[in-house]
N, C-alpha and C positions, 0 to 999 in steps of 0.2 A: 073395507079396513084394511084386509089381505091384502098382502104384496107380493111381489116374487121374489123375497129376499127372505129364507128360511134359515133360520139357524139349526144348524146341525151338527152332529158329533164327528164329523173326519174331522182330520189335521189338513193344513189346507193346501194348494196346489197354484200357482199363479195358472188364469185360465187360459183355456187353451188359443192359440190361433183362429180368425175366424179363416175361412173358405175363402183363399185365392188374396188376401191380407198381404201376403209377400208378393206379390206379380203388382199386386193395386200400390203399394210402396215402392214399388221399382220405378213403376213410372209414372206415378205422379208426382207434382211439384212437392215444394218444402212441408208448404201449409199441408197436404195431402199426406205426408210421410210425418210428419209431430202433430195429429188432432186434438194433442194437449194444450198446445202454445199458449190459449188464451189461459187457461187456468194457472202455468208456470207461469208467463209475461206477470200475470199478477199477483202472487205471492212474492217471487223474485224480487220484483221490481219495488215493494211498495217503498219505501224511504224515496226513490225516483217520484212515485208520483205524487206523497207530500210535499216533498221542495216543488213542483209543477202547480200545486194548488189546488188539484182536486183527486184529491185521497180519499176520500168517500166516495166520492161519483165514479169510483175507475169499478167497484164491480156491478156498477149497473152499465159502463161504457164497455167491459170488457163483454158481461152477460149475453149483449150482440151476438157474436163470433159464435159461442155456445150455445144460442137458441139457434144461431142459423144452420151449427152444423147435426145439432139435433133433428131439425126439419128435415138436412138432406137424407141423413140415415133412415130417418120413416119415408120420406117422399119417393127414395129409392128403392127401398124395399130391402137391401143389403145390412138390414140390422134393426130387431123387435126395439122397441124405447121399453124401457123398463122404468116399475114405479117403485120405491119403499115402500116399505108396509106403515100402514095407517095414512096411505099421501090423500085418500079420500077427507081425513078432518081437515088438512092441510087446504086443498083446494077449497072447502066449506069455509073454512076464513076466509079465502080471496075471495071466494062470493058475497062475505058479509062484509067484507071490505067497499069493494063492489057499492054494493046497495048503499053503504050510508053515504054515498056521495050527493043520496038525494036529503039528506038531514045539517049539509054544509053550510045553508041557511039560518038554522034554526041556533036561538038562544038557549041553552042549555041553565038550568038553576045555578045564581049564585055568580055568574060570570059579565062579563061586559058583551059589550055589542059592537064590531071589529071589521073590517070591510071584510065580504066572501069573498074578494079577489086576491088576500093573503090567503083565504082558508083552502082554495081551491088550487094555489100553486104546493101549498104544503100538501096538501092531502096527495097531488098526482106525484111531485117526490118520493114520497116515503111507499105509495101504491106501484111505484116503477119499480121503487129498490124492492119489494117484495118478491114480484116478477121476477127481477135478477137473480135474487136469490134463491128462488125458483128450480130457475135454466140452471145455476150454479150448482145444488145440489143433484137433480138428473143428469146434466153431463157429466160432472165426476165419477155419479155413478155407473152410469151405462160407458164409460171409459173402459180397456181390456188393460188385462194385465201389461201387458204387450206394447198397447200404447202410454199407461201411465200406473206402473207398479206401485201400490201402497206403499212400498218403503221410499219409494220418491214422492209422494205424497204427503207421507209424515215427515220425510227429508223437509220437505218445504217448510212446512207448518215449524218446525221448528226451527229452521232457518227465520222466518219470521219471528218467533220468540228471539232470536238472538239480536234480531234489530229494533225491538223493542227495549230490550235492556241494553242495548248502548245507548240507543236514545233517552231512555233515563237516565240514565247515566252520565251524560251530553247534560241534560236538562238541570244534574244536581252542580255539577261543575260551573256550568257557564248559565245563568239561569239569566239572564240578559241578553239571551244572544234569540234577536229575531232577525228575519228576511222579508221581503217583496217577492212573491212567486213572477213568472213572467207572464202566467193567466192572469193576472193583473191589471198589466199593457189594456188588455183588450175587450177590461170588463168594464161597463162604465160608473163612473164614479159613486153617481147619485144608487147605483144599485148595491154596490158596496156598503154604503154607508145607511138604508135602510134596512138592510139585511147581517147582522150580527153576526151569525154563522158562518155564511160567505164570506166578512172581511178577515176572521179567524182562517179561514180554509187558502184563500189569498194570501194572508201576511204570516206566514207558519213560526212558531217560535219555538224552541224546546222549551217551554217552561211557562206554569203560568205563574204571575204574578198576584197574589193575592192575600189578604189582610187575614190569616189564617193565625199565625201566631208570630204576631210582627210583623212582616213583610216576607212571607215564605214564596221559596221559588219551587211550584212543584210541576215535576218534570210532566209533561205530555206528547211526546217526538218516538214518532211517527205519525200522531194523531192533532186532530185537531183540539184534548180538551184529556184533564189528566183525566175526571172517570174514566171515559172512551179506554185512556192509554192500560187503568188498571184491569178495564175489565179485560180486554186485549193479552193481557199480559195472564193473568191467572187460565183463561183458555187455551190458552198457548202451552204455557211450561209443560203440562202434560206430555205434551210431542217431543219437546227437546227431553224429558225423561225418556220415555217409548224407543225413539229411533237414536238418538243421538248419544245416549247412553244405553238404554241395554242391547239396540242394534250397533250399534257403529264400530267406529275403530278407535284407538287407542288416541290417537288425535282427537279426533271428535270427544271420546268420553270425555278429554283433557277439556277439551271449550264448553262440553257441557258443565262441565264440575265447576270452571273458574266461574261461567256467567250463572248461575245459579249462586254463588256464592256473592259472585259480586253485584246482583239484583236486592239482593239485602238493603243496600245501602237508596236507590231508588223508590223500592217499595214504604223504607219508612219516610222518606222524605218528601211524599207524595201525599204522606197527612189524607192517607182515604180508608176512613175505617173499613167502608164496605169494602172495598179491597181484602184489605188484615180478615176480616172476617169472611169472606170468601176460599180466600188460601188454609183458611183453618179448616172450613167443613171440607174441603178438597182433599187434607193434606189427611182428618181424620176418617173420610170416607176408604181412601187408601191403606191406610193399615190395617181397619177392619176386612174389607176385602183378602189381603196380602194372609192375615193373622187364621180365617176361615180356611185359607187354602192349605196352610201348614208352612208357607212361603217364610220361614224365621228367618232365614241369611237374609232375605230381602229386607225383610220389616225389620232384622237388627242393624241395617245402613239404615236406610229411613231415618230409624231414633236418632242415631248417632248422625245425621246431619241435621236433625231436627237439633239435635243438645249444642253442637259445636255452633248454629243459627244464635242460641239462646246466649253462649256466652260471649259471642260478639256484640250484640247490642247492649249486655248486659257492663261490658267493661268499655264503648264506646259514647258518646252523646245521641246516642240514638235512640236509649232507652229513657231519658230526659224529652225527647222529643213524642215518645209513643204515650204516656204519663202525661204531659201537657194535651194531647191532642184528646186524649182519653175523656181528659177534665173541660173542654171548649165542645162544647155541640152546639156551637149557631145558629146552623141550620135544621136543627132535630124537629121547634116549633114547626116555622115554615113548612119542613116534608111532611110532618104529622097532616098537618091543615090542607094541605094540598092530596094527600093519599083521601083524605074524607069526602073533600072535596069531588073527585075522580068518583071514589065511589055512590058520592047521591046523583050524581050527574048519570051513570050508570045503571044507577035504578028509575032513574026517570024517561030512560030511551033504552030499557034491556037486552034488545035485538039485536041493533045494529049499530048503537050510540049513538054521535053528533058528525062522524068522518073525520072529524081535526082536534086539535087541543082548543082550550080555550083558557081566555084569561081572568085569575081572580078578583072578583070585586073588591078594592080597598088597595091599599097602596104598603109592601112589607118588602122590609133590607131585605137583601140577596147577597153572597158568595160569588155569585155568578150569573146573574141575570138582572138584566137593567137597572143598576147601578152604576154611575159615571162621579167622577171629580165635582163636577155643578151643582149633581143632584144624586145626592143621596140616597134618597129616599124615593127614587122616581122608578114609576116602573113596576105594575103588577105582575106576579107569577103567573107563570106559564102550568096549569092543569095540565098531565100527562108529560112535561121534564122533566118530572124529579123519577122516573123508572119505566123498563119496558110495559110490567103490568098496570102500572096508570095511564100512560098513552091508551095499550092494549081495552082499558075499561070507556074511558070517555068518547075515544074514537071510537070502538066497533060493539060495546057493551057489553053484558056479560057474557052471552053469545061466542061473540069475535072471541074473547080476551081466552072464555074456554077450549075453545078449539084450537086457539092458537098452542097453550100450554100444553093441550091434549093428544097435541102428536106430538111434541117432543118427550112426553111423558109416558107414551104409549113407545117411541125409540129408545127410551131409558130401560123400561121393562122388557123388552121383547129383546134387549141383546144383553142382558143382564148376567148373562152366565157364559160371557164370552171372557175368558180369564187371558188373553193375550196382552201381550204388552200394548198394541195395537186398539183392540176392546178397553181396558182397562181407560186408555186415554180420550179414548171417547165417550166412553162413561164420564168420565171426571170434567171433558167439556159441556156434554149434556148439566151432567150436575148441578156445578157453574153460574148455567145459565140461570138454572129455576131461582139459584140466589141471590145473583146478581138482580133480577128482575124486577127487585124490589126497590135498589137504588139508582139503578143504570137504564138509560134508553139504550137499545140494542138496534136500532136503526143506521145502517152503512156495515163498517168493517165485523163487530161481533156478531151480527145476525149470518156474514157471510163464514165467520170462521166456525159457527154454529152449526152449519150445512155441510159443511166440511168432515165434521167429527161423523155429524149423522153418514154422510154419504161410505163415509169409510168403514161405518160400524156394519153398513149395508152391503158391502161389497165382501167385507171379511167374511161376511154370517155365508155369501156366495160361495168364497172359496171355501168356505167349510165343510163342503156339501162333494170336494174333489176328490179323488183318491187320495192319500198321506205320497205325499213324492216333493222332488223338485227343493228349493235355497229356501220359501219362503212358509213352508210345514210346520215348522216349528212359530212361526209367531201367528199361526191359526188357534193355537189350541195345547190342551196337553192331549198324550196320547191316549186313544182308545181304545175298549175292547175288538177286538175283529167278529164278537156276533152285533154289534152296533153298526160294526158299516153298512153303508146305503139308508138306513131310517134316516128320514129327515128328523129335526129336532122340535120342539116345540117352539 
């Protein structure tokens, strides 16, 4: 379970350049001189990938050159590939996922029989996604400070947060805006018609139109669904604050402040109670950590921002929307039923689950799955589609779910003493993952952003072991006494 990254007590320094790195950059191609290009392209191009129609698959596609780079480093022997602390837990989880393929043909208790071919496709895409996220974690964690400084990675994550806020505002203002992506022209119509998720991705819209409070337009750009939009927003906002506000220029701070104020509108219009709860938990944890550290000035700024947000909500129609949404819990019973079904099915196959989701027996109404204008009661709900935890339980059993949660929980505990802006942002991201797994599935972008947060915590811990010097020193933690220099932390 132990990894190479040990939380030390020294302040940080950018990692020293590797021997011969300068000569290699002078001689090599552009790709050799910029080994972090897949990660930069992934994050900076999020709106483009969404508009092209493969936003959820770009994490898989760009993980291929990342994995190739990792293999090249290892095969050529010019770099030892590190693994993060607790990585054995993640490897065991992947093993459970692979073994679960043997249960794809089985029928779980209380579920309908369905074509095994559909399950194989779903299992394959999700498993490849897990492998892609593994490559993303290792790639981001093994890049040096020269190749991709932590400040640059944090800046990119904050940039994606700006994309999400902007997409949310566009979704509020132009809720009927939608278009057909270029990729739709080459994907067979029959495949698009038979796969709702694929159809949504190939025909992007800036808002989901749902009958929650009348005909509400719930923002979702640059993602496929509102729940994914809310999940990603909460996971990314800590990086906007940590890098663009605390470590940014005056202009960047003003952009971050404007984005945080503007974000209030799409957050409320999303009608996403899970997002609201998650933000409350994240802000509460941040306030607790700031108070424990005695950073009263920063805590006062946080409280002032919350008061300002409360005033904006109170004097606008947003207050009424919140009240109506909290009183309208149409999906609560259905979500509860699916959660119970997932636990029952996990109990029937506790070690490896059933490899994939199943459809609950009976026909229930849903806000977003299975309904249509001609048949509002058609379509059984998907067990495992109402949250990552429930997906893990039915797909991978109690063992797989425990290993998955255990990996991120271990990382959260391991780096709990990191009080730097990047450390707190990483902790907040992992904390949000635990909260949202009860309501959102994390496959795709949310899990990718979580892996990058883990990589940042891991790299920050390595940097703290270096002598205190350089422009990144203040980012790695508060100054420590000289008598502790050189001693590894717990």
